[in-house]
C-alpha positions as CSV (number, residue, x, y, z in Angstrom):
1,M,67.6,-171.9,187.7
2,T,67.2,-175.3,189.2
3,W,67.8,-177.6,192.1
4,H,70.2,-180.5,192.0
5,I,69.5,-183.2,194.6
6,T,71.7,-186.1,195.6
7,E,72.2,-188.7,198.3
8,D,76.0,-188.3,198.2
9,A,77.2,-185.8,200.8
10,E,80.7,-185.7,199.3
11,A,79.3,-184.7,195.9
12,F,77.1,-182.1,197.7
13,L,80.1,-180.5,199.5
14,A,82.1,-180.4,196.3
15,A,79.4,-178.9,194.2
16,A,78.5,-176.2,196.7
17,G,82.0,-175.6,198.0
18,D,82.6,-172.2,196.6
19,H,79.2,-171.0,197.8
20,F,79.9,-172.3,201.3
21,A,83.4,-170.7,201.3
22,A,81.9,-167.3,200.5
23,D,80.0,-167.2,203.9
24,P,80.9,-170.2,206.1
25,A,79.2,-168.8,209.2
26,R,75.7,-168.5,207.6
27,N,76.2,-172.0,206.1
28,T,77.5,-173.6,209.3
29,V,74.8,-176.2,209.7
30,L,75.2,-177.4,206.2
31,L,79.0,-177.5,206.5
32,T,79.1,-179.3,209.8
33,V,76.3,-181.7,209.2
34,G,77.4,-182.4,205.7
35,E,80.9,-183.1,206.7
36,G,79.6,-185.5,209.3
37,A,77.5,-187.3,206.7
38,R,80.4,-187.4,204.3
39,R,82.5,-189.3,206.9
40,R,79.7,-191.5,208.1
41,P,77.0,-191.8,205.4
42,V,73.5,-191.2,206.6
43,E,70.7,-193.5,205.5
44,S,68.0,-191.5,203.6
45,G,70.2,-188.3,203.6
46,R,69.2,-185.8,200.9
47,Y,71.5,-182.9,199.8
48,G,70.8,-180.2,197.3
49,W,72.2,-177.0,195.7
50,W,70.5,-174.3,193.6
51,T,72.2,-173.0,190.4
52,E,71.6,-169.8,188.6
53,P,71.5,-169.7,184.7
54,D,75.3,-169.0,184.7
55,G,76.0,-172.1,186.8
56,R,76.7,-170.3,190.1
57,V,75.5,-172.0,193.2
58,T,73.5,-169.5,195.4
59,G,71.6,-171.8,197.8
60,A,71.7,-175.2,199.4
61,F,69.9,-177.5,201.8
62,L,70.2,-180.9,203.5
63,F,67.8,-183.3,205.1
64,T,69.1,-186.0,207.4
65,L,66.8,-188.0,209.6
66,P,65.7,-187.7,212.3
67,H,66.2,-184.0,211.8
68,Q,64.0,-181.6,209.9
69,P,65.2,-180.1,206.5
70,A,67.9,-177.5,207.1
71,L,68.0,-174.6,204.6
72,G,71.0,-172.5,204.0
73,P,70.8,-168.8,202.9
74,M,69.0,-168.6,199.5
75,S,66.6,-166.5,197.6
76,A,62.9,-166.7,198.1
77,V,62.6,-168.0,194.6
78,A,64.9,-170.9,195.4
79,A,63.0,-171.6,198.7
80,R,59.7,-171.7,197.0
81,A,61.0,-174.0,194.2
82,L,62.4,-176.4,196.8
83,A,59.0,-176.9,198.2
84,H,58.1,-178.6,194.9
85,V,61.1,-180.8,194.5
86,L,62.3,-181.8,198.0
87,P,61.9,-185.6,198.4
88,D,59.2,-186.3,201.0
89,A,58.4,-182.6,201.4
90,A,54.7,-183.3,201.5
91,G,55.2,-185.4,204.6
92,S,57.7,-183.1,206.3
93,T,56.8,-182.0,209.8
94,G,58.9,-178.9,209.8
95,V,61.9,-176.9,208.5
96,R,64.7,-174.8,210.0
97,G,66.8,-172.0,208.6
98,E,67.1,-168.2,208.4
99,E,63.6,-166.7,209.0
100,E,62.8,-165.4,205.6
101,T,64.1,-168.5,203.8
102,A,62.3,-171.0,206.1
103,E,59.0,-169.0,205.9
104,A,59.1,-168.8,202.1
105,F,59.6,-172.6,201.9
106,A,56.8,-173.3,204.4
107,R,54.4,-170.9,202.9
108,E,54.7,-172.4,199.5
109,L,54.6,-176.0,200.7
110,C,51.4,-175.2,202.7
111,R,49.9,-173.4,199.7
112,V,50.2,-176.5,197.5
113,T,49.3,-179.1,200.2
114,G,46.7,-177.3,202.2
115,R,48.7,-177.7,205.4
116,T,49.6,-175.0,208.0
117,W,52.8,-173.9,209.6
118,T,53.7,-172.2,212.9
119,T,56.9,-170.9,214.4
120,T,57.9,-173.1,217.3
121,R,61.5,-172.1,217.9
122,R,63.6,-169.0,217.4
123,M,67.4,-169.2,217.4
124,R,70.2,-166.8,217.1
125,L,73.6,-167.6,215.4
126,H,76.6,-166.1,217.2
127,R,80.2,-165.7,216.2
128,L,83.2,-165.3,218.6
129,A,84.8,-161.9,218.7
130,D,87.2,-161.9,221.6
131,L,87.1,-164.8,224.0
132,T,86.5,-163.6,227.6
133,P,86.7,-166.4,230.1
134,P,84.4,-166.4,233.2
135,D,85.9,-164.3,236.1
136,P,85.8,-165.7,238.6
137,A,85.9,-169.2,237.2
138,P,83.8,-171.8,238.9
139,T,85.4,-174.6,240.9
140,G,86.7,-177.5,239.0
141,R,88.5,-178.0,235.7
142,A,88.0,-178.9,232.1
143,R,89.2,-182.1,230.5
144,P,88.6,-183.9,227.2
145,A,86.1,-186.7,227.6
146,G,87.4,-190.3,227.4
147,A,85.8,-193.5,226.2
148,E,84.6,-194.2,229.8
149,D,82.5,-191.0,229.6
150,I,80.5,-192.0,226.5
151,P,77.5,-193.5,228.3
152,L,77.1,-190.4,230.5
153,A,77.5,-188.1,227.4
154,V,75.0,-190.1,225.5
155,E,72.5,-189.8,228.3
156,W,73.1,-186.1,228.6
157,M,72.7,-185.8,224.8
158,R,69.2,-187.3,225.2
159,H,68.3,-184.7,227.8
160,F,69.7,-181.9,225.6
161,A,67.6,-183.2,222.6
162,R,64.5,-183.2,224.8
163,D,65.3,-179.6,226.0
164,I,65.5,-178.3,222.4
165,G,62.4,-180.2,221.1
166,E,64.2,-182.9,219.1
167,D,63.8,-186.7,219.3
168,A,65.3,-187.9,222.6
169,D,64.5,-191.6,221.8
170,V,67.6,-192.0,219.7
171,D,70.8,-193.8,220.3
172,Y,73.3,-190.9,220.3
173,T,76.3,-193.1,220.6
174,P,77.3,-192.8,216.9
175,N,77.1,-189.0,217.4
176,I,79.0,-188.9,220.6
177,A,81.7,-191.5,220.1
178,P,83.6,-189.7,217.2
179,R,83.5,-186.5,219.2
180,V,85.2,-188.2,222.1
181,A,87.7,-190.1,219.9
182,E,88.7,-186.8,218.2
183,G,89.0,-184.8,221.5
184,R,86.1,-182.6,220.5
185,L,83.9,-183.1,223.6
186,H,85.0,-181.6,226.9
187,L,83.7,-182.1,230.4
188,W,83.8,-179.8,233.4
189,E,84.3,-181.7,236.5
190,T,84.7,-181.0,240.2
191,D,86.4,-183.0,243.0
192,E,83.1,-183.4,244.8
193,A,80.7,-184.3,242.0
194,G,82.8,-185.5,239.0
195,P,81.5,-184.4,235.6
196,V,78.9,-181.6,235.9
197,S,78.7,-180.1,232.4
198,M,79.7,-180.8,228.8
199,A,80.3,-179.0,225.6
200,S,81.4,-180.2,222.2
201,V,82.6,-178.5,219.0
202,S,82.3,-179.7,215.4
203,R,85.2,-180.5,213.1
204,I,86.6,-177.5,211.4
205,V,85.2,-177.1,207.9
206,A,85.8,-174.1,205.6
207,G,87.5,-172.4,208.5
208,Q,84.5,-172.5,210.8
209,A,83.6,-174.7,213.8
210,R,80.4,-174.7,215.7
211,I,79.8,-175.5,219.4
212,S,77.0,-177.9,220.1
213,P,75.8,-179.2,222.4
214,V,76.4,-177.4,225.6
215,F,74.6,-179.2,228.5
216,T,74.5,-179.0,232.2
217,P,72.1,-181.2,234.2
218,A,69.3,-179.1,235.8
219,A,70.5,-179.7,239.4
220,R,74.0,-178.3,238.5
221,R,72.9,-175.1,236.6
222,G,73.5,-171.6,237.8
223,R,77.1,-172.3,239.0
224,G,79.1,-171.2,236.0
225,Y,79.9,-174.6,234.7
226,A,78.4,-174.1,231.2
227,G,80.4,-170.9,230.6
228,A,83.6,-172.6,231.8
229,V,83.3,-175.7,229.6
230,T,82.2,-173.6,226.6
231,T,85.4,-171.5,227.1
232,A,87.4,-174.7,227.1
233,V,86.0,-176.0,223.8
234,T,86.3,-172.6,222.3
235,R,90.0,-172.5,223.1
236,A,90.4,-176.0,221.7
237,A,88.7,-174.9,218.4
238,L,90.9,-171.8,218.1
239,D,94.1,-173.9,218.9
240,A,93.1,-176.4,216.2
241,G,93.0,-173.5,213.7
242,A,89.4,-172.4,213.5
243,A,89.1,-168.9,211.9
244,Q,85.5,-168.6,213.1
245,V,83.9,-170.3,216.2
246,L,80.1,-170.2,216.1
247,L,77.1,-171.3,218.3
248,F,73.3,-171.0,218.4
249,T,71.2,-169.8,221.3
250,D,67.5,-170.0,221.9
251,T,66.3,-166.4,221.7
252,A,63.7,-167.2,224.4
253,N,66.4,-168.1,226.9
254,P,67.9,-164.8,228.2
255,T,70.3,-166.6,230.5
256,S,72.2,-168.4,227.7
257,N,72.2,-165.3,225.5
258,A,73.7,-163.2,228.2
259,L,76.2,-165.9,229.1
260,Y,77.6,-166.2,225.5
261,R,77.7,-162.4,225.1
262,R,79.9,-162.3,228.3
263,L,82.1,-164.9,226.8
264,G,82.7,-162.8,223.7
265,Y,80.1,-164.1,221.2
266,R,78.2,-161.6,219.1
267,P,74.9,-162.1,217.1
268,V,75.1,-162.9,213.3
269,I,71.6,-163.7,212.2
270,D,68.4,-165.2,213.5
271,H,67.0,-168.6,212.5
272,V,63.7,-170.3,213.1
273,G,62.3,-173.7,213.5
274,L,58.9,-174.1,211.9
275,T,56.4,-176.9,212.5
276,I,54.2,-177.9,209.5
277,S,51.0,-179.8,210.3
């Protein structure tokens, strides 16, 4: 049993392809981020897969700056072994993944380095069952974002990153521009205020697509815009052929969890974000 680590996202997706295809939902982060890195190589990206003695791949991870390492579903044995071989693991400030997996990694890393870890975020992966649009719908309409909307979407992305505890001092233009060019970012707009909310969906990989981000400026919240624009990008993903549409919620936010349940999303499994200090 061993880890194989590469800087080549395409090699990573090929090596772990059968493993990902067996459960695309639980591997959604690795699939969507890995596909993005394959199309636009990420400096200092690290990708790895765990093989059993018979050669089967049964776990995987990726680590692309400025994000924390993301672990897919794997055994505790694999998670503990990863703490010893992950490049720059000793300097890692955190990890994210399914709760048991992330904790096994963090516990082992802290055991050998003398550091400590705490749970700083709890997330829940949801999968669409039957789409149920908001009724009544809010005023306004959805439309795909255009090139002229990129500066606004980049600014909103910074606010979204800040809201979820990620680095907001990043130029998100390379993240937003492809979403706009490919019609994967939608805005909800009203005649009075223009754009009031946005939502985006990943490319379809292994039949799954994941919605992120969904963002409404604080002054516009509570009016149904997020549910309406999420419905629009969900429909777009289904129309494009997605067999599964997924999204994450913060378990500490009862408003968003209730919203997505009303739209037809159902829980799959919980994830955590751990801080290592």
